[in-house]
N, C-alpha and C positions, 0 to 999 in steps of 0.2 A: 596506580599510574606508574609506568615504567620509563626509565630514562635511557634513551638511546643516544650513544655518543658516536657520531660519525661525521667527519669533516664534510662540507665547510660549515655546518651548523651544529657544533658539538653539544649544545644544550637544548636542542629541539626535542619536544616531548610528543609522544605518539600514544594512541590507543587509550582513549578515555572509557571505552566500553564497547561491547558487541551486542547485537540483538539477542535478547533472551538471557543476557547476563544478569545474575543476581548478586546483590551486594554481599561481600564476605566470601564469595565463591570464585576461585580463580580457575581458569581453564588450564589444564595440564599442557606442558610443552616439552618435547624431548630436547635434551641438550646434546650437542654433537659429541661431547667427550664421554657420555655414558649412554650408550645405545640400549643398555639392558634395563633402564628404569626411566620413570617420569619424575620430573621435579617442578614444583611451583616456583615461579619467580617471586621475589619480594619487592616491595615498592621502591626500595633504594638500591636495588641491584644495578650494576652498570653493564650495559649490553652493547656489543659491537655486532652490527648486522653482517650477514653474508655479503662478501664483496668489498668490505671495508679494507682500505689499504693500511698496512702497518709497516714500519721501517725499523731496521736495526742499522746503527752506524758502527762500523767495525774497521779496524786497521786493514789496510789494503792486503797485507800478507795473510790475513785470516780468511779472505773471501772464499777461496776454493775449499778450505777445510770446513767452513760453515755449511756448505751445500750438502755435506754428508752427515751432519749432526742430527740427533734425535733428542727428545726430551724437552726440558724447559728452554724458554727463550725470553730474554729481556728485550722489550721493544717499545715503540711509541707510535701513536696514531694521530696525535694532534700536531698540526704544522709547526706551532711554536715550540713544542717539545723536541721535534726532530731537528729544528734549526738550532736549539740550545745544544743538543748533543753534537751537532756538526761544528759548532763554535769551539767546543771543548776539544774535539778531534783535530781541528785545524791548527791548534796550538803546536802540533808536531809537524805542521806543514800542510798546505792546501791539498796536496796530492797524496797525503798519507792515509786517507781513509776512503771507504766506499759506502754507499747506501745499499742495503739488501732490502728490496721492496717485495713484500708478500701481500697476498690477498687472503682474507678470512674465508674458509671453505663453507662453513655453515653459520653458526653464531658463536660468539665468545661471551661468557658471562662471569663477572666478578661480583662477589658479595659487596654490599655497602660497608661503610666504615664501621658501624656498630657490630655487624656480623664478623668482620675481620678481627676486631679487638676481642669480641666474645670467644671466638675460636682459639685465639692465642691464650686467653685466660684458662679455657678448658684444657688446652694442651699442657700447660704448666701444672695443672692440678691432677691430670690423669696419667701423664707419661713421665715416669721417673728418669728415663734416659735422656729425654729432651730437656727436662729441668736441669739435670746434671751438666749437660753440654752447654746450656744457656748460662748457668751460673759460673762455670769455669771460664767462659768467654767474656764474662762481665764482672771482673774483680772490683771495679770501682762503682758498681751500681748502688751499693750500700742499702740493699733491701734484704733483711734476714730471710733465710731459707724458708722458715715457716710461713712468712708472709707471701713469699713467692708461690708457695704451694696453694695458698688460699688468698688470691688477690681480690681485695674488696675496696681498698682505699683508692679513690680516683687518681691521686697523685702518684701512688705506686704503679698503678696500671699504666698511666701515661708514660712514666719514665721507663718502665720495663718494656712496653710495646715499642717505643721508639728505638730502644737498643735492639730488640728482637728484629725489627724491620731492617735495620742496618746489617744484622748478622745473616740475613737470608742469602746475601751474596757470598760472604766469607765462610759460612757453615752450611754446605749442601745437605748435610744430614738433617738440619733443622728445616730447611726448605722442603725436603722430601716428606717429612712426617706432617708438616703443616699443610702442604698441598694435597697429600693423600686424605687428610681430614676434610678438606674442602671438597674434594672430588666425591666423597660419599654423599654430599648434599647436591651433587650435580653440577658443580662449578668447574670450569676448565681454564680459568685465568684468575689473577688477583691483581689489584692495584699495587704497584711497588711503592709502599709507604716509606721505604728508606730514602728514595730520592724525592718523593712528594713532601714529606715532612721537613726535609733539609732544604726545601724550596729550590731544588735544582730544576725540577720540571713539575708540571701540574697534574698530569694523569699518566705517568709511565705504567707499563703493565708487565706482568710475568705470565707468560703463556705456559701451561703445564706440559703439553704434548704437541710440539710444533708439527710433527709429522701427521698428526690427526687433524689439526686445526688450521694449518696454513698451506698454501700452494708452494710450489718450488719458487724460490725468490729470483727476481731479476737483479742483476748487479748493475748499479748505476754510479758512475764516477761523479764527483762534485763539479759544480760549475756548468 
C-alpha cells in the first residue's frame, strides 16, 4: 500500500491492488529523477503526485535569485507547514518574505523513515570522508568513532541521526553524498528530518533536483 501525500487530504491512501496483481510482486514504476532505470516503491515511501503544489517561503530579496537556481530545494507541501514557515518569516515583518509556488512535474518520492535512517547508517560505515565530516561537526555527540563506524545501538543511531539531519543544512557535502546514495535507489526527494524531529513542521521536504522535478515558480506576496 502506498501513501500519497497531497493536500487537502494528506493521509489519503490509494491503490490497494490492480487486476492480475500477485501478492509480493510490485509493478515497476519509473521515477522522474532517474529516467535510466526502474525502481519499486516500498510500502512506507512518501509520494507526491504530479501537479502537487509545493512552496518555498523566502526573504523577498531572494526571490529573483531563486528563479535561476538549480539543485536541491527545501520546501513544504502541507498547508500547516507552509503557514508555520510564514509565521517565522513574518517575525522580520509582514512584507519581508514571499511564497515561491511550484508544481511537481512528474512524481516525487521520499523513502520512509526506516529507509532514511538505514541509509544514514550505511553512509557512516562505508564513506570515511562523510564520517570524518560528521564527526568533526559533532564534537559533543559523545559516540566513539568505532561505534559511529558500526552503528547498532538504537540510542546511538537515534542521537547520531538527529544530529545528521540537522547538519544537512549546514554541511552541503553531507547532503550531497546522502542524496546521491538515495538517488541510486530511484528517490528524488527526502523528508527533512531536521525540522520534522525538531517539531518545527510535520512533513518538510528536500527536493534533490528542482530543475528536473518542479515547474518555474510563481511569486506570491503574503496577505
